[in-house]
Backbone as CSV, one residue per row, in Angstrom:
resi,resn,N_x,N_y,N_z,CA_x,CA_y,CA_z,C_x,C_y,C_z
1,MET,236.845,60.100,348.874,235.487,60.633,349.058,234.636,59.566,349.750
2,ASP,233.926,59.965,350.787,233.184,59.011,351.596,232.121,58.286,350.774
3,GLY,232.188,56.957,350.774,231.199,56.158,350.067,231.376,56.086,348.573
4,ALA,232.418,56.719,348.041,232.623,56.739,346.595,233.087,55.379,346.095
5,LEU,232.622,55.026,344.895,233.010,53.768,344.266,233.539,54.055,342.868
6,ASP,234.688,53.476,342.541,235.270,53.683,341.217,234.456,52.921,340.171
7,PRO,234.636,53.241,338.883,233.798,52.637,337.846,233.798,51.113,337.818
8,GLU,234.892,50.471,338.222,234.954,49.009,338.207,234.707,48.399,339.589
9,LEU,234.262,49.199,340.541,233.843,48.704,341.867,234.930,47.853,342.537
10,THR,236.171,48.295,342.466,237.258,47.467,342.979,237.167,47.233,344.487
11,SER,236.526,48.146,345.211,236.424,47.987,346.664,235.067,47.466,347.113
12,TYR,234.177,47.194,346.167,232.814,46.791,346.544,232.712,45.263,346.594
13,PRO,232.326,44.703,347.747,232.267,43.238,347.864,231.020,42.649,347.219
14,TYR,231.220,41.565,346.482,230.110,40.787,345.943,229.869,39.584,346.869
15,PRO,228.698,38.974,346.782,228.376,37.893,347.725,229.130,36.595,347.489
16,PHE,229.703,36.418,346.291,230.478,35.223,345.955,231.744,35.666,345.228
17,PRO,232.752,34.814,345.148,233.997,35.206,344.475,233.764,35.663,343.041
18,VAL,234.460,36.727,342.676,234.336,37.313,341.345,235.561,36.941,340.519
19,GLN,235.314,36.496,339.298,236.376,36.216,338.348,236.206,37.145,337.151
20,PHE,237.220,37.191,336.291,237.173,38.082,335.139,237.482,37.322,333.863
21,PHE,236.660,37.554,332.847,236.860,36.988,331.519,237.375,38.101,330.619
22,SER,238.594,37.934,330.122,239.208,38.926,329.248,238.958,38.547,327.795
23,PHE,238.541,39.514,326.994,238.236,39.240,325.591,238.381,40.528,324.798
24,THR,238.334,40.385,323.485,238.434,41.541,322.602,237.112,41.734,321.879
25,SER,236.624,42.960,321.901,235.381,43.290,321.209,235.485,44.712,320.687
26,GLN,235.113,44.904,319.426,235.132,46.218,318.807,236.519,46.882,318.945
27,ARG,237.544,46.077,318.682,238.943,46.524,318.616,239.476,47.017,319.962
28,GLN,238.917,46.490,321.053,239.452,46.886,322.347,239.421,45.715,323.315
29,ALA,240.383,45.736,324.224,240.458,44.702,325.252,239.492,45.045,326.376
30,LEU,238.627,44.081,326.715,237.606,44.299,327.730,237.626,43.157,328.736
31,ARG,236.981,43.403,329.878,236.842,42.362,330.897,235.384,42.290,331.348
32,MET,234.899,41.067,331.438,233.582,40.820,332.035,233.794,40.178,333.396
33,ALA,233.248,40.818,334.428,233.240,40.214,335.756,232.107,39.204,335.821
34,TYR,232.314,38.132,336.563,231.249,37.152,336.716,231.460,36.339,337.987
35,MET,230.355,35.821,338.489,230.380,34.837,339.561,229.957,33.500,338.964
36,ASP,230.667,32.455,339.318,230.360,31.098,338.860,230.229,30.254,340.131
37,VAL,229.005,30.033,340.541,228.741,29.462,341.862,228.327,28.002,341.712
38,ALA,229.151,27.112,342.245,228.890,25.672,342.161,228.079,25.221,343.366
39,PRO,227.103,24.331,343.157,226.303,23.829,344.275,227.028,22.712,345.012
40,ALA,226.592,22.452,346.236,227.184,21.352,347.009,226.822,20.000,346.404
41,ARG,225.597,19.893,345.881,225.124,18.631,345.281,224.605,18.946,343.876
42,PRO,225.480,18.902,342.871,225.099,19.322,341.523,224.015,18.441,340.899
43,ASN,223.097,19.092,340.201,222.102,18.355,339.421,222.477,18.304,337.941
44,GLY,223.647,18.866,337.594,224.129,18.809,336.221,223.580,19.887,335.318
45,ARG,222.829,20.831,335.876,222.222,21.876,335.042,222.760,23.249,335.454
46,VAL,222.744,24.172,334.503,223.343,25.493,334.696,222.287,26.564,334.444
47,VAL,222.298,27.589,335.298,221.409,28.743,335.138,222.261,29.987,334.919
48,LEU,221.874,30.784,333.942,222.520,32.060,333.631,221.598,33.181,334.097
49,LEU,222.101,34.078,334.945,221.322,35.194,335.461,221.773,36.494,334.804
50,LEU,220.819,37.259,334.271,221.114,38.497,333.560,220.457,39.666,334.281
51,HIS,221.284,40.618,334.714,220.838,41.713,335.577,220.120,42.816,334.796
52,GLY,219.441,43.683,335.551,218.750,44.822,334.987,219.645,46.032,334.816
53,LYS,219.094,47.089,334.258,219.831,48.306,333.914,220.436,48.979,335.136
54,ASN,219.694,49.076,336.217,220.150,49.804,337.397,220.794,48.903,338.441
55,PHE,221.287,47.743,337.994,221.794,46.762,338.942,223.055,46.091,338.398
56,SER,223.610,45.218,339.217,224.744,44.381,338.825,224.414,42.946,339.212
57,GLY,225.331,42.036,338.940,225.089,40.650,339.302,224.921,40.427,340.791
58,ALA,225.428,41.357,341.615,225.399,41.171,343.066,223.984,41.058,343.623
59,TYR,222.998,41.727,342.988,221.657,41.729,343.570,220.929,40.389,343.405
60,TRP,221.549,39.468,342.665,220.961,38.146,342.485,221.256,37.201,343.660
61,GLU,221.919,37.676,344.703,222.369,36.773,345.767,221.283,35.822,346.281
62,PRO,220.089,36.286,346.670,219.085,35.331,347.172,218.699,34.276,346.133
63,THR,218.612,34.671,344.870,218.287,33.717,343.806,219.400,32.692,343.641
64,ILE,220.651,33.151,343.670,221.788,32.231,343.551,221.739,31.186,344.660
65,ARG,221.485,31.622,345.875,221.454,30.692,347.009,220.296,29.710,346.876
66,ALA,219.134,30.199,346.462,217.978,29.317,346.306,218.222,28.266,345.226
67,LEU,218.838,28.662,344.120,219.116,27.719,343.038,220.226,26.752,343.424
68,GLY,221.228,27.250,344.134,222.301,26.373,344.582,221.812,25.281,345.507
69,GLU,220.859,25.616,346.357,220.286,24.619,347.260,219.595,23.493,346.500
70,ARG,219.154,23.786,345.279,218.479,22.777,344.455,219.433,22.123,343.453
71,GLY,220.722,22.403,343.569,221.709,21.703,342.758,222.126,22.391,341.474
72,PHE,221.640,23.601,341.219,221.990,24.293,339.983,223.337,25.014,340.114
73,ARG,224.155,24.878,339.122,225.322,25.758,338.976,224.798,27.077,338.421
74,VAL,225.292,28.198,338.951,224.758,29.502,338.565,225.891,30.405,338.086
75,VAL,225.757,30.911,336.862,226.723,31.831,336.278,226.074,33.209,336.195
76,VAL,226.761,34.205,336.762,226.158,35.538,336.901,227.136,36.600,336.397
77,PRO,227.027,37.016,335.142,227.948,38.034,334.629,227.455,39.453,334.897
78,ASP,228.412,40.369,334.988,228.136,41.796,334.820,228.400,42.104,333.352
79,GLN,227.401,42.626,332.667,227.614,42.968,331.266,228.608,44.121,331.143
80,VAL,229.246,44.225,329.999,230.119,45.367,329.724,229.316,46.648,329.952
81,GLY,229.919,47.577,330.682,229.238,48.823,331.018,228.549,48.804,332.360
82,PHE,228.571,47.648,333.044,227.831,47.486,334.291,228.709,46.839,335.359
83,GLY,228.341,47.053,336.624,228.978,46.362,337.724,230.486,46.509,337.728
84,LYS,231.178,45.385,337.875,232.636,45.369,337.925,233.278,45.214,336.552
85,SER,232.473,45.137,335.504,233.015,44.955,334.156,233.524,46.273,333.577
86,SER,234.216,46.175,332.446,234.805,47.340,331.796,233.749,48.392,331.478
87,LYS,234.172,49.659,331.596,233.329,50.799,331.194,234.051,51.504,330.046
88,PRO,233.884,51.029,328.819,234.652,51.594,327.703,234.250,53.026,327.394
89,GLU,235.209,53.783,326.890,234.929,55.166,326.492,234.018,55.207,325.263
90,ALA,234.107,54.178,324.433,233.265,54.098,323.239,232.912,52.642,323.000
91,TYR,231.631,52.373,322.765,231.201,51.001,322.489,229.846,51.063,321.812
92,GLN,229.670,50.268,320.763,228.365,50.187,320.109,227.544,49.131,320.851
93,PHE,226.755,49.599,321.799,225.964,48.681,322.602,224.759,48.185,321.812
94,THR,224.690,46.872,321.661,223.500,46.210,321.120,223.241,44.982,321.980
95,PHE,222.000,44.555,322.009,221.702,43.334,322.748,222.385,42.138,322.093
96,GLN,222.552,42.204,320.765,223.272,41.133,320.082,224.728,41.071,320.541
97,ALA,225.368,42.230,320.678,226.760,42.251,321.128,226.879,41.709,322.550
98,LEU,225.963,42.104,323.437,226.005,41.607,324.812,225.769,40.098,324.851
99,ALA,224.872,39.611,323.990,224.635,38.166,323.937,225.880,37.434,323.447
100,GLU,226.554,37.985,322.446,227.772,37.358,321.940,228.876,37.372,322.994
101,ASN,228.998,38.467,323.732,229.982,38.519,324.809,229.688,37.440,325.855
102,THR,228.415,37.272,326.165,228.018,36.269,327.160,228.253,34.864,326.633
103,ARG,227.997,34.651,325.351,228.288,33.347,324.748,229.777,33.024,324.864
104,ALA,230.618,34.023,324.595,232.062,33.798,324.703,232.464,33.452,326.134
105,LEU,231.842,34.103,327.104,232.109,33.773,328.508,231.743,32.320,328.798
106,LEU,230.546,31.900,328.393,230.119,30.526,328.658,231.006,29.524,327.931
107,ASP,231.427,29.868,326.712,232.361,28.992,326.000,233.639,28.802,326.806
108,SER,234.128,29.884,327.397,235.371,29.802,328.172,235.204,28.936,329.415
109,LEU,233.957,28.818,329.897,233.670,28.002,331.081,233.273,26.575,330.718
110,GLY,233.185,26.285,329.427,232.782,24.959,329.002,231.306,24.682,329.202
111,VAL,230.501,25.722,329.257,229.050,25.573,329.454,228.367,25.697,328.098
112,GLU,227.652,24.658,327.710,226.999,24.640,326.410,225.546,25.082,326.493
113,ARG,224.805,24.554,327.484,223.358,24.768,327.525,222.961,25.309,328.891
114,VAL,222.075,26.317,328.899,221.692,26.976,330.140,220.191,27.263,330.149
115,SER,219.655,27.401,331.338,218.385,28.097,331.526,218.728,29.543,331.826
116,VAL,218.000,30.463,331.219,218.325,31.887,331.301,217.227,32.617,332.065
117,ILE,217.639,33.392,333.071,216.712,34.229,333.824,217.144,35.672,333.636
118,GLY,216.242,36.511,333.137,216.556,37.918,332.935,215.535,38.802,333.609
119,HIS,216.015,39.828,334.300,215.143,40.792,334.969,215.292,42.160,334.320
120,SER,214.186,42.846,334.101,214.183,44.215,333.588,214.946,44.274,332.264
121,MET,215.990,45.093,332.138,216.800,45.098,330.913,217.360,43.719,330.631
122,GLY,217.697,42.973,331.684,218.178,41.605,331.501,217.157,40.721,330.828
123,GLY,215.869,41.052,330.965,214.833,40.313,330.249,214.915,40.545,328.749
124,MET,215.219,41.781,328.341,215.421,42.055,326.921,216.617,41.268,326.394
125,LEU,217.681,41.238,327.179,218.874,40.491,326.766,218.604,38.999,326.749
126,ALA,217.871,38.502,327.735,217.555,37.073,327.777,216.714,36.661,326.573
127,ALA,215.772,37.515,326.195,214.957,37.215,325.011,215.831,37.217,323.757
128,ARG,216.719,38.203,323.638,217.603,38.260,322.471,218.532,37.059,322.438
129,TRP,219.100,36.695,323.598,219.945,35.498,323.685,219.186,34.280,323.174
130,THR,217.969,34.109,323.635,217.176,32.935,323.270,216.875,32.911,321.782
131,LEU,216.581,34.075,321.219,216.316,34.144,319.783,217.565,33.829,318.967
132,MET,218.711,34.252,319.455,219.967,34.010,318.744,220.498,32.605,318.948
133,MET,220.280,32.040,320.136,220.896,30.761,320.495,219.880,29.801,321.118
134,PRO,218.836,29.470,320.378,217.803,28.603,320.967,218.315,27.221,321.343
135,LYS,219.283,26.702,320.596,219.783,25.363,320.898,220.624,25.341,322.177
136,ARG,221.058,26.503,322.608,221.841,26.576,323.840,220.970,26.962,325.036
137,THR,219.670,27.120,324.799,218.762,27.591,325.839,217.797,26.485,326.226
138,GLU,217.908,26.033,327.457,216.999,25.004,327.960,215.650,25.600,328.318
139,LYS,215.660,26.667,329.123,214.432,27.352,329.526,214.720,28.844,329.635
140,LEU,213.643,29.621,329.553,213.732,31.077,329.630,212.778,31.567,330.710
141,VAL,213.274,32.447,331.579,212.445,33.085,332.604,212.599,34.596,332.467
142,LEU,211.488,35.289,332.316,211.475,36.740,332.197,210.805,37.315,333.439
143,VAL,211.558,38.068,334.217,211.070,38.657,335.464,210.871,40.149,335.236
144,ASN,209.612,40.572,335.153,209.281,41.966,334.850,210.251,42.561,333.829
145,PRO,210.305,41.951,332.645,211.218,42.473,331.623,210.718,43.801,331.084
146,ILE,211.629,44.705,330.763,211.226,45.870,329.995,211.282,45.479,328.521
147,GLY,210.826,46.370,327.663,210.850,46.086,326.234,209.658,45.290,325.739
148,LEU,208.601,45.161,326.567,207.397,44.465,326.112,206.473,45.382,325.314
149,GLU,206.912,46.630,325.122,206.201,47.589,324.274,207.262,48.442,323.585
150,ASP,206.882,49.099,322.511,207.828,49.901,321.732,207.618,51.367,322.088
151,TRP,208.419,51.873,323.028,208.234,53.239,323.516,208.433,54.279,322.427
152,LYS,209.314,54.008,321.469,209.627,55.041,320.480,208.452,55.369,319.564
153,LEU,207.394,54.554,319.615,206.204,54.873,318.835,205.439,56.057,319.418
154,VAL,205.603,56.292,320.729,204.807,57.335,321.391,205.649,58.315,322.202
155,VAL,206.934,58.014,322.390,207.808,58.873,323.192,208.813,59.557,322.278
156,PRO,208.992,60.871,322.388,209.997,61.555,321.562,211.391,60.990,321.819
157,TYR,212.172,60.891,320.763,213.536,60.374,320.893,214.370,61.327,321.730
158,ARG,215.210,60.757,322.600,216.147,61.535,323.395,217.552,61.121,322.998
159,SER,218.401,62.083,322.697,219.748,61.783,322.228,220.604,61.198,323.353
160,VAL,221.705,60.543,322.942,222.655,60.028,323.927,223.198,61.167,324.779
161,ASP,223.415,62.326,324.168,223.921,63.466,324.923,222.929,63.906,326.004
162,ALA,221.648,63.857,325.682,220.636,64.222,326.680,220.593,63.201,327.814
163,TRP,220.684,61.921,327.453,220.749,60.888,328.491,221.969,61.110,329.385
164,TYR,223.080,61.470,328.781,224.316,61.687,329.535,224.148,62.822,330.544
165,GLN,223.557,63.917,330.109,223.342,65.034,331.024,222.409,64.636,332.170
166,GLN,221.416,63.836,331.864,220.517,63.357,332.929,221.277,62.499,333.933
167,GLU,222.131,61.612,333.429,222.892,60.746,334.323,223.871,61.545,335.179
168,LEU,224.500,62.564,334.599,225.457,63.374,335.355,224.794,64.085,336.530
169,ALA,223.505,64.335,336.417,222.788,65.050,337.477,222.369,64.139,338.631
170,ALA,222.628,62.833,338.504,222.184,61.895,339.531,222.917,62.138,340.845
171,THR,222.196,61.982,341.944,222.753,62.048,343.289,222.239,60.847,344.072
172,PRO,222.868,60.503,345.188,222.327,59.406,345.999,220.852,59.618,346.351
173,GLU,220.484,60.867,346.603,219.102,61.159,346.972,218.150,60.954,345.793
174,SER,218.557,61.384,344.600,217.683,61.218,343.437,217.579,59.753,343.031
175,ILE,218.646,59.004,343.213,218.627,57.572,342.895,217.664,56.847,343.828
176,ARG,217.738,57.172,345.111,216.826,56.563,346.086,215.381,56.924,345.776
177,GLU,215.144,58.188,345.457,213.779,58.636,345.201,213.205,57.969,343.952
178,TYR,214.035,57.805,342.919,213.553,57.123,341.711,213.111,55.696,342.031
179,GLN,213.949,54.968,342.746,213.596,53.588,343.055,212.395,53.528,344.001
180,ARG,212.329,54.448,344.951,211.204,54.451,345.900,209.881,54.619,345.173
181,THR,209.828,55.568,344.258,208.568,55.847,343.578,208.293,54.878,342.426
182,SER,209.344,54.476,341.707,209.147,53.643,340.520,209.036,52.159,340.843
183,TYR,209.780,51.695,341.852,209.843,50.258,342.116,208.987,49.823,343.293
184,TYR,208.839,50.692,344.298,208.249,50.247,345.561,207.010,51.018,345.968
185,ASP,206.348,51.654,344.989,205.054,52.299,345.237,205.131,53.343,346.345
186,GLY,206.239,54.064,346.395,206.361,55.156,347.345,206.819,54.772,348.729
187,THR,207.113,53.497,348.962,207.597,53.063,350.271,209.098,52.790,350.195
188,TRP,209.734,52.758,351.339,211.167,52.466,351.385,211.459,51.668,352.646
189,LYS,212.186,50.567,352.489,212.555,49.719,353.607,214.070,49.674,353.733
190,PRO,214.579,49.443,354.936,216.029,49.417,355.122,216.745,48.453,354.183
191,GLU,216.112,47.319,353.859,216.780,46.336,353.004,216.920,46.801,351.552
192,TYR,216.176,47.857,351.173,216.316,48.387,349.817,217.585,49.222,349.667
193,GLU,218.130,49.691,350.777,219.259,50.615,350.720,220.456,49.985,350.004
194,ARG,220.688,48.705,350.233,221.833,48.050,349.593,221.693,48.048,348.069
195,LEU,220.470,48.094,347.575,220.256,48.041,346.140,220.586,49.354,345.437
196,ILE,220.855,50.421,346.190,221.271,51.674,345.561,222.720,52.015,345.882
197,GLU,223.405,51.160,346.654,224.778,51.458,347.073,225.710,51.688,345.893
198,ILE,225.596,50.851,344.863,226.521,50.962,343.735,226.297,52.257,342.971
199,GLN,225.067,52.522,342.581,224.796,53.748,341.829,225.128,54.993,342.650
200,ALA,224.767,54.973,343.928,225.067,56.121,344.788,226.568,56.317,344.924
201,GLY,227.312,55.225,345.088,228.761,55.312,345.214,229.418,55.831,343.956
202,TRP,228.924,55.380,342.798,229.468,55.897,341.543,229.274,57.408,341.437
203,SER,228.096,57.884,341.832,227.795,59.312,341.679,228.719,60.192,342.510
204,ARG,229.388,59.604,343.489,230.295,60.358,344.363,231.758,60.310,343.885
205,HIS,232.032,59.529,342.855,233.432,59.294,342.460,233.883,60.272,341.376
206,PRO,235.151,60.684,341.390,235.650,61.613,340.360,235.526,61.089,338.934
207,GLU,235.512,59.763,338.760,235.392,59.196,337.415,233.945,58.849,337.043
208,PHE,233.002,59.463,337.709,231.597,59.161,337.450,231.202,59.419,336.000
209,LYS,231.884,60.353,335.334,231.517,60.658,333.946,231.603,59.425,333.054
210,ARG,232.564,58.565,333.324,232.707,57.352,332.503,231.518,56.413,332.710
211,VAL,231.083,56.296,333.940,229.908,55.475,334.231,228.661,56.084,333.600
212,ALA,228.519,57.400,333.739,227.346,58.084,333.187,227.276,57.941,331.674
213,TRP,228.445,57.973,331.002,228.451,57.834,329.542,228.004,56.431,329.131
214,ASN,228.496,55.415,329.823,228.046,54.054,329.531,226.552,53.911,329.787
215,ALA,226.061,54.527,330.845,224.629,54.472,331.139,223.820,55.125,330.029
216,ALA,224.308,56.236,329.502,223.615,56.905,328.406,223.579,56.034,327.159
217,LEU,224.690,55.399,326.840,224.742,54.521,325.676,223.783,53.343,325.815
218,THR,223.695,52.803,327.013,222.806,51.646,327.194,221.337,52.061,327.235
219,TYR,221.049,53.279,327.687,219.674,53.772,327.572,219.267,53.849,326.106
220,ASP,220.161,54.327,325.260,219.849,54.412,323.837,219.626,53.018,323.252
221,MET,220.437,52.053,323.671,220.250,50.664,323.238,218.854,50.169,323.598
222,ILE,218.456,50.387,324.826,217.153,49.904,325.290,216.021,50.558,324.506
223,PHE,216.136,51.861,324.301,215.051,52.612,323.661,214.890,52.253,322.190
224,THR,216.007,52.000,321.517,215.963,51.840,320.059,215.927,50.390,319.590
225,GLN,216.020,49.413,320.514,216.127,48.017,320.087,215.057,47.142,320.745
226,PRO,213.787,47.428,320.504,212.727,46.621,321.135,212.759,45.181,320.636
227,VAL,212.420,44.272,321.532,212.374,42.856,321.174,210.933,42.361,321.079
228,VAL,209.987,43.250,321.372,208.591,42.844,321.474,208.058,42.233,320.179
229,TYR,208.564,42.697,319.036,208.054,42.206,317.760,208.503,40.780,317.447
230,GLU,209.441,40.250,318.211,209.991,38.929,317.931,209.639,37.886,318.981
231,LEU,208.820,38.257,319.951,208.499,37.307,321.013,207.857,36.036,320.469
232,GLN,207.092,36.157,319.405,206.413,34.985,318.855,207.386,33.961,318.284
233,HIS,208.648,34.362,318.101,209.645,33.438,317.570,210.396,32.679,318.660
234,ILE,210.136,33.003,319.911,210.763,32.269,321.009,210.141,30.885,321.077
235,ALA,210.982,29.864,321.030,210.478,28.491,320.909,211.018,27.582,322.003
236,VAL,211.340,28.163,323.160,211.762,27.341,324.294,210.742,27.521,325.414
237,SER,210.772,26.601,326.359,209.869,26.667,327.501,210.108,27.960,328.270
238,THR,209.043,28.763,328.459,209.200,30.118,328.997,208.244,30.362,330.155
239,LEU,208.789,31.013,331.187,208.002,31.467,332.344,208.090,32.981,332.417
240,LEU,206.923,33.628,332.535,206.865,35.065,332.767,206.427,35.300,334.202
241,LEU,207.278,35.973,334.982,206.958,36.341,336.359,206.738,37.852,336.375
242,ILE,205.489,38.282,336.574,205.145,39.685,336.380,204.503,40.265,337.634
243,GLY,205.224,41.189,338.276,204.646,41.972,339.363,203.586,42.910,338.802
244,GLN,202.398,42.852,339.348,201.257,43.542,338.749,201.214,45.039,339.046
245,ARG,201.985,45.506,340.014,201.976,46.932,340.343,202.979,47.717,339.505
246,ASP,203.813,47.020,338.765,204.883,47.658,337.991,204.304,48.550,336.894
247,ARG,204.865,49.739,336.752,204.493,50.657,335.673,205.734,51.236,334.999
248,THR,206.842,50.509,335.039,208.100,50.989,334.466,207.976,51.155,332.951
249,ALA,208.416,52.305,332.452,208.429,52.550,331.004,209.467,53.615,330.705
250,LEU,210.379,53.303,329.799,211.433,54.245,329.444,210.829,55.436,328.715
251,GLY,211.155,56.628,329.179,210.691,57.834,328.511,209.329,58.321,328.932
252,LYS,208.706,57.667,329.894,207.371,58.090,330.333,207.368,59.539,330.795
253,ALA,208.470,59.973,331.422,208.527,61.312,332.007,208.436,62.416,330.957
254,TRP,208.871,62.155,329.713,208.790,63.207,328.704,207.832,62.856,327.562
255,ALA,207.008,61.824,327.775,205.920,61.547,326.845,204.766,62.508,327.115
256,SER,203.868,62.609,326.180,202.673,63.410,326.441,201.878,62.781,327.584
257,LYS,201.056,63.576,328.233,200.275,63.070,329.356,199.400,61.900,328.927
258,GLU,198.818,62.000,327.735,197.957,60.935,327.234,198.745,59.652,326.987
259,ALA,199.919,59.802,326.362,200.736,58.625,326.070,201.284,58.011,327.348
260,ALA,201.751,58.860,328.267,202.331,58.360,329.509,201.348,57.481,330.274
261,GLY,200.079,57.822,330.203,199.069,57.049,330.914,198.859,55.654,330.366
262,THR,199.334,55.403,329.150,199.154,54.080,328.534,200.382,53.194,328.688
263,LEU,201.505,53.769,329.121,202.771,53.042,329.121,202.995,52.264,330.419
264,GLY,203.711,51.160,330.293,204.105,50.406,331.472,202.963,49.685,332.168
265,ASP,201.950,49.310,331.432,200.818,48.577,332.021,201.191,47.098,332.085
266,TYR,201.909,46.724,333.129,202.459,45.367,333.186,201.409,44.258,333.236
267,PRO,200.265,44.439,333.877,199.260,43.371,333.777,198.896,43.063,332.326
268,ALA,198.670,44.121,331.538,198.324,43.921,330.130,199.526,43.445,329.324
269,LEU,200.700,44.023,329.572,201.891,43.650,328.817,202.274,42.196,329.066
270,GLY,202.159,41.748,330.307,202.482,40.361,330.618,201.574,39.397,329.894
271,ARG,200.294,39.711,329.856,199.344,38.818,329.176,199.587,38.794,327.675
272,LYS,199.905,39.945,327.092,200.206,39.974,325.657,201.465,39.167,325.350
273,ALA,202.463,39.301,326.192,203.700,38.548,325.981,203.444,37.054,326.099
274,ALA,202.631,36.670,327.069,202.320,35.255,327.252,201.567,34.697,326.045
275,GLN,200.719,35.510,325.455,200.010,35.075,324.245,200.959,34.948,323.059
276,ALA,201.952,35.837,323.015,202.886,35.835,321.880,203.849,34.657,321.936
277,ILE,204.265,34.270,323.157,205.247,33.183,323.302,204.481,31.881,323.464
278,LEU,204.465,31.090,322.428,203.648,29.882,322.392,203.991,28.949,323.547
279,GLY,202.974,28.556,324.304,203.163,27.587,325.376,203.783,28.146,326.637
280,SER,203.934,29.452,326.723,204.548,30.041,327.909,203.596,29.996,329.095
281,ARG,204.182,30.115,330.282,203.409,30.156,331.508,203.536,31.534,332.130
282,LEU,202.423,32.131,332.518,202.400,33.453,333.127,202.023,33.337,334.597
283,VAL,202.867,33.900,335.479,202.558,33.981,336.898,202.443,35.457,337.251
284,GLU,201.253,35.869,337.646,200.991,37.262,338.010,201.071,37.407,339.520
285,LEU,201.919,38.327,339.975,202.143,38.533,341.401,201.475,39.834,341.817
286,GLY,200.334,39.718,342.480,199.558,40.885,342.878,200.257,41.708,343.939
287,GLY,200.124,43.035,343.837,200.692,43.927,344.824,202.201,44.022,344.797
288,VAL,202.818,43.565,343.719,204.276,43.527,343.601,204.691,44.406,342.431
289,GLY,205.812,45.129,342.604,206.279,46.035,341.578,207.332,45.446,340.669
290,HIS,208.364,46.239,340.371,209.330,45.892,339.336,210.333,44.828,339.768
291,LEU,210.446,44.566,341.071,211.429,43.600,341.562,210.760,42.511,342.403
292,PRO,210.095,41.558,341.772,209.480,40.467,342.538,210.492,39.726,343.399
293,GLN,211.738,39.589,342.914,212.755,38.845,343.660,213.187,39.577,344.928
294,VAL,212.767,40.826,345.083,213.038,41.596,346.294,211.777,41.726,347.146
295,GLU,210.689,42.131,346.529,209.459,42.400,347.273,208.713,41.141,347.702
296,ALA,208.783,40.098,346.908,207.985,38.897,347.196,208.820,37.658,346.886
297,PHE,209.951,37.534,347.582,210.911,36.500,347.226,210.319,35.100,347.305
298,GLU,209.557,34.793,348.335,209.033,33.435,348.496,208.114,33.065,347.340
299,ALA,207.214,33.976,346.964,206.312,33.694,345.845,207.094,33.568,344.545
300,TYR,208.072,34.422,344.366,208.953,34.372,343.188,209.685,33.035,343.132
301,ARG,210.318,32.654,344.247,211.078,31.393,344.309,210.175,30.192,344.081
302,ASP,208.988,30.230,344.660,208.090,29.078,344.568,207.534,28.886,343.164
303,ALA,207.554,29.910,342.355,207.189,29.767,340.944,208.397,29.395,340.103
304,LEU,209.538,29.965,340.442,210.741,29.795,339.635,211.334,28.398,339.721
305,VAL,211.562,27.913,340.926,212.314,26.667,341.103,211.593,25.467,340.484
306,PRO,210.296,25.266,340.739,209.632,24.121,340.101,209.655,24.184,338.578
307,PHE,209.556,25.406,338.033,209.616,25.546,336.573,210.961,25.091,336.038
308,LEU,212.040,25.494,336.693,213.375,25.104,336.239,213.624,23.616,336.422
309,GLU,213.065,23.043,337.467,213.323,21.634,337.764,212.503,20.693,336.891
310,ALA,211.392,21.153,336.382,210.500,20.276,335.624,211.085,19.982,334.248
311,GLY,211.267,18.710,333.931,211.698,18.306,332.590,213.039,18.895,332.222
312,GLY,213.293,18.985,330.945,214.547,19.561,330.457,215.690,18.572,330.558
313,THR,216.762,18.914,329.892,217.964,18.092,329.911,219.112,18.872,330.474
314,ALA,220.104,18.191,330.950,221.229,18.858,331.612,222.100,19.593,330.607
315,GLY,222.561,20.777,331.025,223.549,21.500,330.227,224.907,20.839,330.402
316,LYS,225.739,20.933,329.393,227.061,20.341,329.467,227.920,21.093,330.475
317,ARG,228.674,20.348,331.230,229.525,20.958,332.256,230.973,21.132,331.770
318,GLY,231.321,20.508,330.700,232.702,20.641,330.215,232.730,20.669,328.697
319,ARG,233.905,20.917,328.183,234.024,20.967,326.711,233.971,19.560,326.115
């Protein structure tokens, strides 16, 4: 089928060599795909990049290159259920489980301490990782993270089966339209097209049901496991990079009109998060939506790199 991609993206090229970490979780053998990109002139520090719900590790390419130029080793996993990693038929998705899987990956690489950058859903995972493993976290960067509010307080619960039916209805056209309206304020540029290639390709493949089921399970994870109540317990140096035009909120489409109007207010959510995380730094990017690393890369990079380079100690490179 033209443009079709199998669930593990075997024919889809990533920007750097992909390796696989094999492990056992929940009584099944699984594989996590990851890129481990070494810099030409190492500074002895490691950055862990955590992708969003509608993405894979591949979309971090510009960030990987920018960090590599500054001497950072960069580890970029695809979480189970995403990208080139396993798409299990059954899995109890929790942010704790994903953090433990990622810890096992880093253990296998001999990496003890990292700075963690999470975008969107990856921001929820990065926050959970930091709460679970503060001694292994040098710095935390949250790039338009979701989960800064508890949607289930105002949005009716949607079952996994309902999420599954919604995912099965996805088409390349609907995927593009969602990102155009939700991420880019109704505009579309040629460079955005690559960011929908994976989802569009999956929707064309005969095994799309397996991908859709994993997507439904992870939607339920996101909706039912807010991290917002624990932000005050984050005790590492933290940077919040918040595009001010973003209005992303899970379940907004089936919330009441009154509730929907209050959800996804990223200017307010970013400031509340910054107040909750003691000593955090907030960078507000005007006119930017859900993907600052795409829409305003230079401003994003110019805030990110100095924050990572300032102070801190090197993560261990070996066991």
